[in-house]
N, C-alpha and C positions, 0 to 999 in steps of 0.2 A: 936409231927406228930404224929396223928391216929393209929391204925393199918390198913393198907390196903393203907391208904391214902398218897402214894410214885409218885415221880415223874417220868414219863414218859419219854424218849429222848429226846420229839416232845416240850415237856416241859423245861426244864433244860436251863434259862440263858448258855452262851458258854463260858461269865464271872466265874459262877456259879463252871459250872466245868475244869479252871482250878487250882483253891483250892485245891477240889477232885479230881484229876491229879496231883496236886505235894507229894501229904498227909497231906500236915500242919492243916487243919482241919478233926475231928472229925463223920462230919455230915452234914446235907444238910439247916444244922439250926446256925451252928456255917460259915461254908459261904455262908449263907444272913447276919450275922451278920456282917460277914467283909470285904461283897459292899456295906451293908447298908454303916459304915466309911465312904469311904470314898467318898471326895469333893474337889472337880473344882471353883475356882475363878474365874471367868472372870471380868478384864478392860478395859472399851472401853477410846480411849480418840476422844475431840475434830474431828480431819484427817479424821477420823468417815466418816466424814458426809459428803465427796465427793468423795468415792474410793471405788469403785463398790466392787473393790478386796481384800480391807478391812470387808467391808460388809461380801465376802461375808467368809473368814473367820472367825467372830464371827459363823457367822449360822451353819457349818460344826465346830467350837467350841462343840456346843450347843449340834448340833445333834450328832453326836459323841458320846463326854463328858456326854451329861447325858443317853447314852447307858454302862459308863461305872464305872462311877461313880454314884455310889448308891442311896446313898445317899445324889447326886444334886452336879444340877451348878448354880451354883450361881452369874448374874451378870451385872456390877455396874456405875455407869459412858453415855457419851454422846449416851441415847437411842433414842433420839424425837427429829429422825430428817430420812425425805425424805430414803425412800427403794428404794437404787439404782439395789439391785439382784432383780428378781421375786420370792418370795412364794404367793401363793397363789391367799387368797381380801385380805394380812397385804400389812401396805400401811407406815408404820413408821418398823423404826428396831424395837425397843421396841416391836410391833401389834407377830410381827417374830420373835425373842428372844421368848415370851408364845405362841403361837402357838407348839412351837420344843419344848416345856415342861422346856426350862427357863426359874431361878428365878430369877426377878426380887429383890435384895436387893446385900446392905454390907454382905460379907462373912466373918469366923473367920480371924480374923492374921496369924493363926499360916495353914490357908489351904494354897494351893498350887496353884502360881497365870499369869496370861495368861495374861498379857498389850500387845491389839490391838487396833492401832492409837493414845498413845498417848505419847506427846510434852513429857512428865519429867515422868521419871520412880515415882510411887504411897509409899508414903513409907508404907511399910509391913515388918510385922515382924516371916513372910513368911521362914523357911528355901528352897521353891520352887520359884522362881521368875525368869520366862521366856518369852522374846518379841519377838514375830510375827511379821514381819517384810518379803519385796518384794519387787521387780523389777523389771517392764518386763518378762520374763520367770523362772525368779528366783526367790525362796520363801527357809525359817527354820524359826527359832528360835535360839537366845544365851538369854544368864542368864541375867536376868536386869544390875548386878553388871560390868557388860561386856560394857556397851554403845555404842553394835550394834545396824548398822541401816541402811542398804543398802534405795537410795532414793528414793524410795517407788514414782517415778517422772509416770510407763509409764506400765498403765492399764495390769493387765492378769487375765485373776478374775480363771481359776487354778489352779494361785500360791496358791493364796489369800488357797480357798481350801486344797494344797501343806500345808501351812505351817500355819494352824490352825487345820488339822486332827497332823502337829509332834509337834505343842505343848499338845495337850490331849495324843500323844502318850511318851513326858518326862515327865508327872508328874505322868503321871501312870504306870509309870516304877520306876519315882520316890517311889513310893508308898509298888509300892509290892518291890522295896530291890533288886532288882533281877541286877540290874547295876549300878552299882559304876557313871557314866557319866552322869547320867538324868538328867539336868541340870545344869551339871557344863560344857558345850557343850554347842560349836553352830552344826546348823543343821542343812542340806537345803542338796537346790540338785534347776540346774537349770531343766527347764526342754524342753527345746533349745540343752542345752548337756548332758546328763546326764551323761556324760564320767564319767570317777575318777577322773582323771585331770586333770578334769576342776571342779577349785573350784565356786560354789556356787554367794561367793563374791566377785568375779573376773565378768566388766562387761560384759566378751567372751562372760557369757551364759546367756545375759538380752534376744538379742530375737530380730526378728525384731517385726510390729506390725503387730495382724492379720484383714486381711480386711474380708476375707472370712470363714464361720463357714460349720459344716456339718453338709449336708440338707440328706441326704438317707442311713440309719442304719439300722443294721439286730442287732440285738437284741438275743445269743443265754444263755438261763439262768434268773435269777429275782432276784435271792435271792442274799446272802452279795456281791457278786461283780454284776450282775446284775445291782441293785438301784445303787449300788455304780454309776457304767458306768450314771445310769438315773442322780441320782441327780447334779452330775457335768458337763455333758449335759444339764438340765434346768437350772441352773445356768447360762450360758452362754448368754453371751448379743447377743442377735438375731434382726435384724431386721425388719424382719419377720416370727412368725413365723408357722404360715399356710405355708409358704413353705416346713420345713421341714415334714419328712414317719418316721418314724416306723414301725416295723416291731420288734413284741416281741415275742418270741417266752420260753415256758416252760411245763410244764401237769401237774406240781404242784398244788397244798393249803399251803394256807401263813399260821404256824404256832404259836405256841409260843414261839422258842424260830427264830425266825426268827428275832424276834422282841429286839432281843439284840445283833442283827451284821445289818441290812437290813439297808438304813434308810431311806425308804419312812416306812415304816412300823409299821403303826400302830396298838393299840391291837383291833380295830374298822371293820381295812380289815381280825384282824386272820375267818378261816375256808373258803376264800372268794378267789376263786384261779389268782396266781400268772398272770395271763395276764390279767385279766378280771382289777384289784384291780391299775396294773401300769397304764396302758389302761390307768384306769379315770383320771389317776391321769398324764398322757403326755396328752391328750387331753383338761385337766383345763392350762394345760402352754401353747395349742393355738397347739402345735403339731397335731397331722394326725397317725393315728394308723392303723396296719391290726394283731392280734392274729392265735400264733398257738403254736394248744393245744393237742403238740404233742412231742417225747420225739426225742430228735436229733441223727436221722443217717441216713445211705448214699444213704439213701429208694427217692428220693424225689432228686428233680433239682433246681435254681432259674428261677425264671423262670427271662425273658428280662429288662423286665420293674419293679423291684422287685431290693431292695437297694446289692452294688456288693462286699458291706463291709463290715463284723464283723464281731461285738465284744464280745469272747466267754469269757463266770466267769463260769464257767461246773466244780465239781471237781470231773467226770465222766471220766476216760480215755479213755475207749469206743465213748465217746460223743466228746469227743477233739482231737484222733483219727482222724474222720471222716473231718474235716473244710472242708481239701481243695477238699475232693470230689464232693459235691454238687453244685460248677459252681462262687463259690465267684473268684474277682477279688483278694481280699484283705483277711484277716484275722487276724484282732488283738486275739491272745489268757492271757490270766494273768489265775494262780494257788497262791493258797494261801501255807505257812509252815502247817503244824499241828505241836500236842506238846507245852509241858510245852513251854518250847526254842523255837520252833523254829513257833510256831506260830503269830512270828512278823515277819517274811519273806515275801517273795512276788517274784513269778518270770513272763517272757511279753515275749514273743512268736508273732515274725509278721509273716506272712509268706503268699508265696513264703521263700524259705530259701537253704542253702545249705541240711542242714535235712530234709525234711517231716517230714509233723504232722506226718502219717503214722510210721514212723522208733519211731518219738520218744515217742507216746504212746500208738501203738497196743498189744503191747508188756505188759506194765502193768498193777495192780487192780488197783483200785480205795476204795478197804475197805481200813478204818484203823484195825489195829487190836485191839483191849481195855485187852486181856488179861494181858497185861505192863499193864498197872493198874483198872483189875477186883478187885486186894485184900488189897488198901487203903481201912480205915478207914471207909472214908463213902459210897464205895461202898460197905463196909461187913453190913456196921447199914442198908444200902438202904434193903440187902436182905434180915435178922432183922427182916422186916416193914414189910415183907410180898412179893418186889419183885424175880419174879423167877428168877433160871439162864441167860438165856437167854435176859430175860431183864434188867438185871449187862449189863451178851456181851453187849448187842447190845448201849447201855448207853454209855461203857467206848469206846463205838468204835468211838462214834461222835467225833466231831474236833472241838476245843478250836475258841476261833476267837473272834477276836475284832475288830468292825467296823470303823476306823479311820486308821486300818492298807490298809480298806478295800477303805477306802477316795483318801490315798497315793496311791496305786497302778492304781488305775482309772484315776489318775490323767497324773500316766506315760504314763498308754492306752490313753488318750484322746489326750496331747500331743504327740504322732504317729496320731493320726488322723488328728491331727491338724499336722504337718509337712506333709502331705498328700498331704495334701489340698492346702498348698504351693513350696510343690515338691520344701520341699528340704528335709534332706541325713533320710536314715529312720537307724534302726538298727532292730536284725535279735535278740539279747536275750538281757534285761537286769533283769537283775539277784541282789538281795536286802537280805538288812535284816533292820527295823529300833532300831537292839539291835546298828550296824554298819556298818550305811550308806552310810559311810568314805571306805565300803573295799568294796562297789557294781561292780558288772564286768557290763557293759558297749559293746556290740557286735558291729558294723557297721559295714555294707553291702549294698551294691554301683551295687548289678551284677543281674538286672533289671529295664524293663524298668519302666520308674516314670507313677503313675496311678490318670487320675483327678476321683476321690471320692463323689464326687459329692459337691455343696456348692450353700453356696447363704449367703448375704452380713450381714455382723455384723454392727451393731453402734458402730462406733468406739471413740465416747467420750465416752465408757466406759467398751470397749476391755479391 
């Protein structure tokens, strides 16, 4: 790298930052070489032809995988089948995989494998091989050698998103060698009952058939989490997408770093306002949109004909503190962990709750402290290449992020919204980590009147 040709905070890939922050690399070039060596193989079985949920798992694995495994995501198997989930102008699953930058090719035997929809386990010499599986609201992955597979009868697209993202998460943790259990355990979740004592392998977590889908939602923040919300919403089987109205609120432009974590961001969008890029994407899906290009604060009120439910995915504590102050009837808010260990963590809150948003967030700051890692070798190398002290501190203060964590979190948030539309139970807090999902906490809260967020019909044959 030439002197002064240094990376800016808005350019740094959030996975490369993981290697910088752990101190395992001496400079940015070593970080790039390391992550360029990460590859993922996806093996698609014949069952994919008749399951929208399995196809959602494949597309989620490709989309999150290519942002995490910079050496490429290689997809093989049954791909020349009709696409059962909406993705642009694509007509076959293969078209969608290619559009999402998956590589149609057999992968090397040693590459970690994720099997989706296969009737039998493929022969592989890989040290890591897991199967994604689902049934109803349940989704997860298990090692191939366990021969564990759910019935995969009742379709539920968010469970497919969950399973695909968990498969990528396990493969990533395996390659990082910081979790001895990754790829050697079953890991999953019932989105209907995410309580710790409800096993995703038991029928009790299957949940009901989904006949109605969200029709009116306000999204606060269109970065990592906001785009994960949209990705999952966009894959849902709406009977009439034109009945869906979304308000999109953000004030930032898309930058290079967004492409590493945000599921709908492409390089062609960089420099554009997030609201406008996401509105174009939503409208291509058939949804109608309104945009708000301002910071979220408590100095406005939601109008009577605007969405009464908000999904909040911002990392600014002040904005999160205001979410109950502008007139929403319900708010589902999510946040992600930071740092070399906590980036796998997530937490969701639903308001109103026993503890208000102002009480929970108003006293907390929102800028991470970069001083603890700024003395690592890679940051010192950037300083020697011309990045000034302020730039080093700013870069070190940026958070580590992984798109598969956002995708899993989005399924938890969307499940809360779906249960709301079904008049089901609700959770005040869900707190977990993909490092040890079995230790999650889910706090149910029923001391609030039922609320209809506004729904529209689903296509039942592919829900």
